[in-house]
C-alpha positions in Angstrom: 17.1 -19.1 -5.2 14.8 -17.1 -4.1 13.2 -16.3 -1.1 10.5 -14.3 0.4 8.9 -13.3 3.7 6.4 -11.2 5.1 7.9 -8.2 5.0 8.1 -8.1 8.5 11.2 -8.3 11.1 10.1 -11.3 13.1 9.3 -12.4 9.7 13.0 -12.1 8.7 14.4 -13.7 11.8 12.0 -16.7 10.8 14.0 -16.6 7.6 17.4 -16.2 9.2 16.2 -19.4 11.2 15.5 -21.4 8.0 18.5 -20.5 6.3 20.6 -22.3 9.0 18.5 -24.8 9.3 17.8 -25.7 5.9 21.1 -24.7 4.4 19.6 -22.2 2.1 21.7 -20.0 -0.4 19.7 -17.2 -1.3 20.6 -14.8 -4.3 17.6 -12.6 -3.9 15.2 -12.0 -0.9 11.8 -10.6 -1.7 9.0 -9.2 0.3 5.3 -9.8 -0.9 4.2 -8.3 -4.2 1.2 -7.0 -5.8 2.5 -8.2 -9.0 4.1 -11.7 -8.7 6.5 -12.9 -11.4 5.1 -15.3 -13.9 6.5 -19.0 -13.4 7.7 -17.7 -10.0 9.5 -20.1 -8.0 10.5 -18.6 -4.6 10.5 -20.5 -1.5 7.8 -18.9 0.9 8.9 -18.5 4.3 6.1 -18.4 6.9 6.5 -16.5 10.2 7.2 -18.6 13.0 7.1 -17.0 16.4 9.0 -19.8 18.3 11.7 -19.8 15.5 12.0 -16.1 15.1 12.3 -15.5 19.2 15.1 -18.1 18.9 17.1 -15.8 16.7 16.5 -12.9 18.4 17.5 -14.6 21.8 20.8 -15.8 20.3 21.3 -12.0 18.7 21.0 -11.3 22.7 23.4 -13.5 23.7 26.3 -12.6 21.6 25.7 -9.0 20.3 25.6 -5.6 21.9 22.4 -3.6 22.1 23.8 -1.1 19.8 24.2 -4.0 16.9 20.5 -5.1 17.9 18.9 -1.8 17.6 21.0 -1.2 14.2 19.1 -4.4 12.6 16.1 -2.8 14.1 16.6 0.2 12.5 17.2 -1.1 8.9 13.5 -2.2 9.2 12.7 1.1 8.9 14.4 1.7 5.4 11.3 0.3 4.3 12.0 1.4 0.4 15.7 -0.1 0.2 16.6 -3.9 -0.8 18.8 -4.5 2.2 17.8 -8.1 2.6 20.6 -10.0 1.4 23.0 -7.5 3.1 21.3 -7.8 6.3 21.4 -11.5 6.3 24.9 -11.6 5.5 25.8 -9.0 8.5 23.4 -11.6 10.5 25.7 -14.8 9.8 28.8 -12.8 10.2 28.1 -11.7 13.6 26.9 -15.0 14.8 30.5 -16.3 13.7 32.2 -13.4 15.5 30.1 -10.5 17.0 33.6 -8.0 16.5 33.3 -8.5 13.0 30.3 -6.0 12.9 32.5 -3.1 13.4 34.5 -4.3 10.3 33.3 -1.8 7.6 35.6 -3.4 5.1 33.4 -6.0 5.0 31.0 -5.1 2.2 27.7 -5.6 4.2 28.6 -4.2 7.2 29.5 -1.0 5.2 26.1 -1.1 3.7 24.2 -1.7 6.5 26.2 1.4 8.7 25.2 3.8 5.8 21.8 2.9 5.5 21.0 3.5 9.1 23.0 6.7 8.9 21.1 7.7 6.2 18.0 6.8 8.0 18.9 9.1 11.0 19.7 11.7 8.5 16.0 12.0 7.1 15.2 11.6 11.1 16.9 14.3 12.3 15.8 16.5 9.6 12.4 15.9 10.1 12.6 16.4 13.9 13.3 20.1 12.8 11.0 20.6 9.6 7.6 18.7 11.3 5.3 21.4 11.5 2.3 20.4 13.9 -1.0 21.9 13.6 -3.3 22.0 16.8 -6.7 20.4 16.3 -10.2 21.2 17.7 -9.9 19.1 20.7 -6.2 20.8 21.8 -4.3 17.6 20.4 -1.4 18.2 17.9 -1.7 16.7 14.4 1.5 16.4 11.9 1.7 14.9 8.5 4.2 13.7 6.7 5.5 11.6 3.4 8.8 10.4 3.6 11.5 8.1 2.1 11.8 6.3 5.3 8.9 4.6 7.6 9.9 7.5 10.7 6.9 8.0 12.7 8.3 5.8 15.5 11.6 7.4 16.1 9.5 10.9 15.6 7.3 10.0 17.8 9.6 9.0 20.5 11.5 12.1 20.1 8.7 14.4 20.8 7.2 12.8 23.9 10.2 13.9 25.7 9.3 17.3 24.8 5.8 17.5 25.1 5.3 16.0 28.2 1.2 15.8 28.8 0.4 17.0 25.2 -1.4 14.6 23.4 -0.3 14.1 19.6 -0.3 12.2 16.4 2.1 11.7 14.0 0.6 10.5 10.7 2.2 8.7 8.0 0.5 9.6 5.0 2.2 7.1 2.2 2.0 4.2 5.0 -1.2 4.6 6.7 0.6 4.8 9.7 0.4 7.0 13.0 1.9 7.5 16.0 -0.4 8.1 18.6 0.4 9.7 21.9 -2.8 10.0 24.0 -2.2 10.5 28.0 0.0 8.2 29.1 -0.2 5.6 26.4 1.9 5.7 23.1 1.8 3.5 20.1 2.0 3.1 16.4 -1.2 2.3 14.8 -2.5 1.2 11.3 -4.5 3.7 9.7 -7.0 2.4 7.0 -9.3 5.1 6.7 -8.9 8.7 8.0 -10.9 12.3 7.3 -8.7 15.2 7.4 -9.0 16.7 11.1 -10.3 20.5 11.3 -7.7 22.9 13.2 -8.7 25.0 16.0 -9.8 28.5 15.4 -6.3 29.7 17.4 -4.5 27.6 14.9 -5.7 29.4 12.0 -5.0 32.6 13.4 -1.6 31.6 14.3 -1.0 30.1 10.9 -1.7 33.3 9.4 0.5 35.1 11.3 3.2 33.2 10.7 3.0 33.2 7.1 2.8 37.1 7.1 5.8 37.1 9.4 7.4 34.8 6.8 6.4 37.1 3.8 7.2 40.5 5.6 11.2 39.3 6.3 12.0 38.0 3.0 14.0 40.4 0.6 12.9 40.1 -2.7 16.0 41.8 -4.2 18.0 39.0 -1.9 16.1 35.9 -2.8 18.5 32.9 -3.3 16.4 30.1 -4.0 19.3 27.8 -4.6 20.4 28.2 -1.4 16.9 28.2 0.2 16.5 24.2 -1.3 19.7 23.4 0.3 18.5 24.3 3.7 15.2 23.5 3.6 14.9 20.6 0.7 11.6 20.3 -1.1 10.8 17.0 0.1 10.0 18.2 3.6 8.3 21.9 2.2 4.6 20.0 1.5 3.2 20.1 5.1 5.2 23.0 6.5 2.9 26.2 6.8 5.0 28.5 6.0 5.5 27.5 2.7 1.9 26.4 1.9 
């Protein structure tokens, strides 16, 4: 049996509700596809707010806050096929919440490791992210990441930038964390024109690149070590590597 849902957290909770009430036993859970398979007989699970809320309330009554957050974090790992393991994880938690700490269970082990992988990427990006000052003084940063990190990164920098306005733009997903004044939210960006840097930003980037080049000792260059410390995947929007 194949189940298909809309790819959202709320849509997945609706799927969990239907699995319980319709006694479904899926072998595969899919997100929407641009190229549906011929003779596809997947059961489409349509989002239902009341069903989704009932599952969420049941989780809140039985689970710790940390366990609920873990489920939410898994939905940021949008390039992984996690749905079957997450369904098993939720079903296990409803039977006995203590079992969610049992890493001998294959689904618990998978979900825990996937969350750890998410946070490894998040911690690296929190150090490697490079902001540019735009003409209006707003700070702007671009990322192309394996997982959806703009929310985690946006919250991280809200504790460090105080009253500074900033935008973290996920190019691949057309998402942006936007912090303007006291307002913070994640927005879908359908069309985006490349913003112009401020004059001072151009000056400081040039100074930084000059400094970066001047401290390099060519005879001691070790590209293998450099790539282990700053992998290529993080360098695309780092000004010192431009």
